[in-house]
N, C-alpha and C positions, 0 to 999 in steps of 0.2 A: 722663502717661499720656494716649492717644487711645485713647476708646471705641469700638469696633467698631459701624458702623452696623446698626441694628435692621432686618432683613428684612421686608418685606410678609408677611402670614401667607399669603394666596393663592400666593405664588411660594415660601414656605417648604415647605409639603407636598410639591409634585412634586420639588423639590431633594432632599427627604428620601427620596422614593421611589427617584430617579435614584442617589443616594449609595448607597442598598441593592442597586442593581443589580451594584455592584462585588464586592459580598460573595460570590455563588457564584462569579464569575470566578476571585475571588483563591483561594477554596476548592478549585477545579478545578487551577489551577496549582500550589500549594502541595501538593495531595494527588499529582500528577505528579511534583514535585520530591521528595517523601516517599519514593515508591516506586522512584525513579531514585537516591536515595541510600541505600534501605533504612534510613533513620532519620526520624521525625516530629520529634522535637526538633532535629535538625540543620537539618530544612527550615524550621522554625519560623523557628531562629535566622538561617538566611541571609535570609528574608524580612523579618524585622525590621530586620535590618542594612543591606539595600538601600533599606529605608524610609527608616532613618536617614540614609543617605548623600543621598538625594533632599532631605530636610528641612534637612539642612546645607546643601546648594548653595543650596536657595531662600531660605534664612534670610541667607546670605551676599550673594546676588545682588540680592535686592530691597530697595529702601527701607523698607517697612512691615516686610520680615523682620529687617533689622538692627534697626529701632526696638524690634521685640518680643523679638529677642534681647538687647538692652542692659535691659529692661525685667525680665527674669526675675528676677535675683539681687535687685534692689530690693524688687520684689515680695513675695518668699521672705522677704527679711530682715526688712521692715516688718510682716509676718503680715498682708498685705492680705487673704488668705485663710488658712484652716488648713493648715500645711506637709502635712500627709498629703496634701494633693490633687496634689503633686507625683510622687507614685506611682502614679497614676491608671493608668499604662502597663502596671503589673504586673498589674492586670485581666485586662488585653488578653492578657497571656503565661499568666494562669490559664485563660482560654477556649481558648486554644491548647493546652494541657495536657490540658483535659477533652476535646478533640477528639482528641488523641493517644492517649490512655488509655482511652477509653470506646465510641468510636464502633465499633471492631472487636468490641465486645461486644454493645452495644445495636444498631447499625445507625445509618444516616444519619436515618431516618425518627424513631424514636424519641429520638435526640439532639436533633433539631431542634424536635419538641414538646416536651421536657423544657425546652431553653433558652428558648424562646418562652414557656413559662409563666411562667418565673422572671424574664423580662425585663418582660413585661406586667404582673405582679402589682407588681413593683418600682417600675415607672414610675409607677403609682397613687399608691404609698407616696412616692417622691420628691417628685413634685408635692405630694402634701397637705403634706408637711413642709417644702415651699419652699427644698429644698436647692440647686437650681439656679438660674440668674440670672432667670428668669422669674418667680421668686416662688411664693406658696402658690396652688394650683389646687384649687377644692373636687371631692370626690369624689361625683359625681353619679351619679344613677341611669343616665344614657345612658351616661355613661363606663364604669361597670361592666359593661353589657350589651355595648358596643362591644368589650371587651375579653374577655368569655367567648366572643362569638363569634368574635372574633379566634383565640382559641386553638382554637375547635372548628373553623374554616374550616382553620388550618393542619394539624392533625390530619387533617381530611378531604383536604387536597390533597396530602398525603405517605404516606396509607394505602396506596396500592399497592405501596410499599417496605416496608411493614411484614413482608412474607413473608422479606425478608432480615436481618431485625433480630434480634439475638439470638444470635450463634454460641456465646455462653456460657449459654444460658438453660434448658440440660437441667436444671439444678438447682433449676428452678420459679422462681416470682415472687421469693421471698425473695433469690435469689442476683443479682437484678437492682435492689434496694434500694439499694445503696451506688453501684453505677455510674450510676444515675439521678440520685442527690444530686447528684453531680458537676456535671452540666451545667445542673441547676436553680439550684444555688448560682452558677456562672459565668455564665448568664443574669442571675441576680437582681442580681449586682454590675454587671453592663453599665449598667443605669440609672445607678447612683452614678457609674460611671466617666463617663458622658455629662454628668451635673449638675457635676461636679468639673472636667471640661474647660470647661464653659460657664462657669463662675464663673471660673476661671483666664484663659480668652480675654478677660473682661471687665477685668480688671486688666492682662494684658500688652499690652491694646490691638489683638491680633491672633490669629486663630487658628493661625497658622504656629507661633507660640512655644509655643502648649499642645500643638499637633501634634508637635512636637519633642521637647518634655519627656517626652511619653508614649513615643515610640520609645525615648528614653536610658533610661528605667526599663524598658521591655519588653526591650531587648537586655540589661540588666544581670542580668535575673531568668533570661532563656533561656540566655544564656551561661554562666551559673554553673551551671544545670542540665546544660547540654551538657559542661561541662567534668568534672561528675560522672560522667555517663555515659560520657564517654572513658574516664575512670580505670577504670571497672567493665567496659566492654563492648568498648572498643577503638573504632577511628576507623570513620567512616561510609565509603560509596563516594566515589570523586573526584565534584569538582563537574563538572556537565554544561558543555557548550561552547554550548548552545543559548541565545540570549539571552532566549527568552520565558519561560524557568523563573525569571526575576529581576524579573518583573512584580508579583508578588504583594505585595511591599512598597510600591509606589508607589499601588497601589490602596487598601492600606490608608491612605495618607496621604490620599486623596481622602476616604474615609467617616469617618474619624476627625476631620479638620479640619472638613468640612460639619457634623459631630454638634456639634462644640462651637460652631459658629456658629449653628446652628438652634436648639438649646435655649433660647436667650435669647427667640426669639420664638413658638415652638411650644410650649415646655414638655418636659419628658423624655418623657412618656407619647408623645405625638403624633409627636415625633421619632423614638422607637422603633418604633411602630406602622407609621410611614412607611418606615421601613428596612426592617421584615419584609415589607412588601408589595412592595418593590423586590426582595429576596432573592427572594421567590417568583416573580415575573415574571422575574428574571434566570435562575433555574434553569430555569423551563419554557422560555424562549428557547433557553438551552444545549441543554436536552433535545431540543429540535426541530431546531437548527441543526447541533449538534456532539454528537450522542447518544453516551456512554460505551458500551461494549460491554454489552449485555443491557438497556440503557435502553428502556422503553416508556412513552410518554405516554399514560395512562389518562384517560378522561372525568373520573373524580373528581379528577385533578390540576388540570385546567383549571378545572371549577366549583367545587372548594375555594379556588383562586386568585382568583376572581371574587367568591366570598364574603367572601373576606379583604378585596378592597378596597372592599365595600359596608360590613362592619364597621367599617372604618378611617373610612369617611366619616361613618357613623354616630356613633362617637366623637367627630369633630373637627369637623363642620359648626357654625356658629353658629347654635343654633337658637332660634326666636322667643321673645320674652320669655315669653310665656304658659305656652309649653310648659316653659321654664327654671322657672317659678314653681310650677309643678305639681311639680316634681322637689325632694325634700328632700335637701339635701346631707348626706353622712355627715361629722359632725363628731366 
């Protein structure tokens, strides 16, 4: 087994932000595919399947990919890590389920805040427990403040969209409780997925193998769900002929693979925060360059995005030793 090289921390955070840029683009493509097929689960299944095809080709063509492919079964058989880690891709499928079933009720804004809240809280927990390959990281006051500011900044950035949230909110706040809990839970599990992928990458020797296993697990879950839906509701619309509808899966390869690589250097929390920043920046760029119908870029969106970047810097910068000594880690 050849261990993947550890990236310098200064290079890791920009890469985390860069990988997060692909998330809103993927969401826009998968949303368009879902509308074209009139079936969100079918769109997610197609997206995961194209991602799986890309990872199979990469794994077979690249020498490092072939080496990683050969390492999967021995690592699982020898229990180099808990075997449940091979189903980490099912968490990605759960996130897609949460999008499919709750965005129509909550709206994009409330879904985003709920998912980011779950992911940020679990990032602290996963780092504290040392589940990822970076080991244990203390829960310092600076990290807690940075996380709270990140959640508040994301809420501010998406606040102009709250007017469109909650098509099913006529029954009052109680009717939104369960729909909100699903994206919170999906976001909470995302940090565990990154930690599991990072640990698997360490034993496979490359993030290529970990990403491939993720897409296999996600495809199994989604195609099983689609088969049930097909039996109950019938087929979706025919697949479109335009090539760009099928780019969502390859973009998923980018941020899953980079996430698996970066958690070893940055830890789960910082990797997740960097991707959140990239997601907001990518959304802002899309709204400016290719606005969807009815999209308005409000000052709160720009200022909230900038505050998110500031909060992430606060949580991730190497503070002076004196400042760190004044903080009391939560043990």
